N, C-alpha and C positions, 0 to 999 in steps of 0.2 A: 248605823252604828254611831254611837255619840263620841264625842272626843276623850272622855274619861276612859272607856273601854278600849279605844283605839291607842291610847297612851299607855295602858297596862300590857296589852298584847304586844306593843313595840318594845316596852322595857323587859318584859318576860323574855321575848326572843333574843334581845341583847344580852341578857344575863346567861342564858343557855348556850348561846354562841360563844361568849367569853369563857364559860365554865368548860365547854369542850375543847376549846383551844388550849387552855390552861393544862387539862389532863393530857392531851396529845403532846404538848411541849415537854411536860414534866416526865412522861414514861416514854423513852424512845422505842419504837416498835422494832422488834426483832423478827426479820422475816426468815423463814425457814430456808436453809440452802438446798439447792436442788442437786443431787448427786448424779443423776443421769442427764446427759445432754438433751436440749430440746430438738435436736436434728437427728436424723438417721437416714442414711443413704442406702436405699434398697434397689432401686432400679434405675439405671443409666441408659434405658433405651428411649427412643423418641416416643413423644406422647401424642395422643390423637387430637388432631384439629379439624373441626367441622369445616372451617374456611377452606383449609389445605384440601380436604376430602372433596368439596364441591368444585375446586378448581381442577383437581386431578381427574375426577370422574365424569363431569358435566361437560367436557369440552370435547367435541368430536374432531374439530380441525386443529391444524398445527397452531399454536399459540405461544408468543414469546413469553407471556406471563407464566404459562404452564410450564415451559421449559425452565424459566428461573426458578420457580417453586420446586420442581423436580430436582434440580441441580442443588438448591440449598438444603432440601431434605436429604439428599444423598450425602452431602458434605457433613451434615449435622449426624446423621446416622453413623458414617464412617468415624468421626471423631469420638463419639460416645462409645463405639465398640472398641476402639483401641485405647481407651483410658485405662491407666493402671493406678492403683492405690499407692500414695507415696511411702507409706510405712507409718508405724506407731510413732516413732520419734518426731517425724516431721508433722504429723497430724497433731500431736500434742502441742508442738511449738507454735503452730498456727492458731489453733483454737483457744490457747491460753491468753493470748493477746490480739484476739480478732478485731477489736475495737480500733486498734491502732493502724490497721490496715486500710481504713476507710477515712476519708477526708469529711470533717465536719462543716 
């Protein structure tokens, strides 16, 4: 490609980039608001883990790793089964300002 064609392509690209930038700056985009939350709590039971399944089912002898994994699984199951919902007003208060609960 010769230098004249290369120069014209470069100028055309620059003009298009500038035009798109000007249009985007002149008309702020209004994003639609989402009325339903992105989250939905359906299941509080433990999830399946193939690693935990291998540890639990593939060891015939007594193993401290198996005992630890079994104990941790039972603690998690117990906690998840005893959870109670906080109520509408607490959930509303938490989820209205959820970003402030986390450090940046």
